[in-house]
C-alpha positions in Angstrom: -97.5 24.9 81.8 -98.9 28.3 82.5 -101.7 29.5 80.2 -101.2 32.6 78.1 -103.7 35.5 77.9 -106.0 37.3 80.3 -108.5 35.8 82.7 -112.1 37.0 82.5 -111.7 38.8 85.9 -108.6 40.7 84.6 -110.5 41.8 81.5 -113.6 42.9 83.6 -111.3 45.0 85.9 -109.7 46.7 83.0 -113.0 47.4 81.3 -114.5 48.8 84.5 -111.6 51.2 84.9 -111.8 52.3 81.3 -115.6 52.8 81.6 -115.1 54.9 84.8 -112.5 57.1 83.1 -114.7 57.5 80.1 -117.7 58.5 82.2 -115.6 61.2 84.1 -114.2 62.5 80.8 -117.6 62.9 79.2 -119.0 64.7 82.3 -116.0 67.0 82.3 -116.5 67.7 78.6 -120.2 68.5 79.0 -119.5 70.9 81.8 -116.8 72.6 79.6 -119.3 72.9 76.7 -122.0 74.4 79.1 -119.5 76.9 80.5 -118.5 77.9 77.0 -122.1 78.6 76.0 -122.6 80.7 79.2 -119.5 82.7 78.4 -120.8 83.2 74.8 -124.1 84.5 76.2 -122.1 86.9 78.6 -120.2 88.1 75.6 -123.3 88.7 73.6 -124.9 90.6 76.5 -121.9 92.8 76.6 -122.1 93.4 72.9 -125.8 94.4 73.3 -124.8 96.7 76.1 -122.2 98.3 73.8 -124.8 98.7 71.0 -127.1 100.3 73.6 -124.4 102.8 74.5 -123.9 103.6 70.8 -127.7 104.1 70.5 -127.7 106.4 73.5 -124.8 108.4 72.1 -126.9 109.2 69.0 -130.4 109.5 70.6 -129.6 110.8 74.1 -131.3 107.9 75.9 -132.1 104.2 75.6 -135.7 104.7 74.7 -136.8 102.9 71.5 -134.0 100.4 71.2 -136.4 97.4 71.2 -139.1 96.3 68.9 -138.2 96.9 65.3 -136.7 99.9 63.5 -140.1 100.8 62.1 -142.1 100.0 65.3 -140.0 100.8 68.3 -140.7 99.9 71.9 -138.7 100.4 75.0 -138.5 96.8 76.2 -138.5 93.5 74.4 -136.3 92.1 71.7 -133.7 94.6 70.6 -133.6 95.8 67.0 -130.1 97.3 67.3 -128.5 93.8 67.9 -129.4 90.2 67.4 -132.1 89.0 69.9 -130.4 85.7 70.4 -127.2 84.1 71.5 -124.9 82.8 70.2 -125.1 85.9 68.0 -122.5 84.6 65.5 -124.8 81.6 64.6 -128.1 81.3 62.8 -131.2 82.1 64.7 -132.5 78.5 64.6 -129.3 77.5 66.5 -130.0 80.0 69.3 -129.7 78.9 72.9 -130.5 82.2 74.7 -132.9 85.0 74.0 -131.5 88.5 74.5 -134.1 91.0 75.8 -134.1 94.6 77.0 -136.2 93.9 80.1 -136.3 97.4 81.6 -135.7 101.0 80.6 -136.3 103.8 83.1 -138.9 106.5 82.4 -136.2 109.0 81.6 -134.4 106.5 79.4 -131.1 106.7 81.2 -131.1 103.3 82.8 -131.6 99.8 81.4 -131.5 96.1 82.3 -130.9 93.4 79.7 -131.2 89.6 80.2 -130.2 86.4 78.5 -132.6 83.5 79.2 -132.5 80.0 77.7 -135.1 79.6 75.0 -136.3 76.1 75.7 -137.2 74.4 79.0 -134.4 71.9 78.9 -131.9 74.7 78.5 -133.6 76.8 81.2 -132.9 74.0 83.7 -129.4 73.6 82.4 -128.2 77.3 82.2 -130.4 79.6 84.2 -130.4 83.3 83.2 -127.9 86.1 83.0 -128.6 89.8 83.7 -126.7 93.0 83.0 -127.4 96.5 84.3 -126.6 99.9 82.7 -124.0 100.6 85.5 -122.0 97.4 84.9 -123.6 95.2 87.6 -124.3 91.7 86.4 -125.9 88.5 87.7 -126.3 84.8 87.0 -129.3 82.9 88.3 -127.2 79.8 89.2 -129.9 78.1 91.2 -132.3 78.6 88.3 -135.3 79.9 90.4 -135.9 82.9 88.2 -134.7 85.4 90.8 -131.3 87.1 91.3 -130.4 86.8 95.0 -127.6 88.9 96.4 -125.1 86.1 96.2 -125.9 85.7 92.4 -125.0 89.3 91.4 -121.9 88.2 89.6 -121.2 86.0 86.5 -118.6 83.7 88.0 -119.4 83.4 91.7 
């Protein structure tokens, strides 16, 4: 008479296959979530750039768009838009810090950056940069510099 059921070997093979599939699925999901957070930061940088263009329309230049409305500066956290991303969340849920990192002396050029707030996220996401003329960059090797092959968001 042939015994019914599964042998221990068959059960272990099935479990190892399921575990492998689960591991691949979780890694894929985490990569998807990370990509989504980067895209949100890109979107928030573009929103900040749009607010800077509105600011320039009314003021003639980009000078004074950082700091606070009562104590303006040229660089630093913007007061014309949230200084964090995702901008549609509360500040304590922020992943990236949005900063006006450069404004030219004549106030007609700027550079804005999104950098991860905590060290764990810095190693995970790197930094994003956007220039007044539409150029953009992603520090994909996370060395703090934007090399010529990193001057795009999805390269």
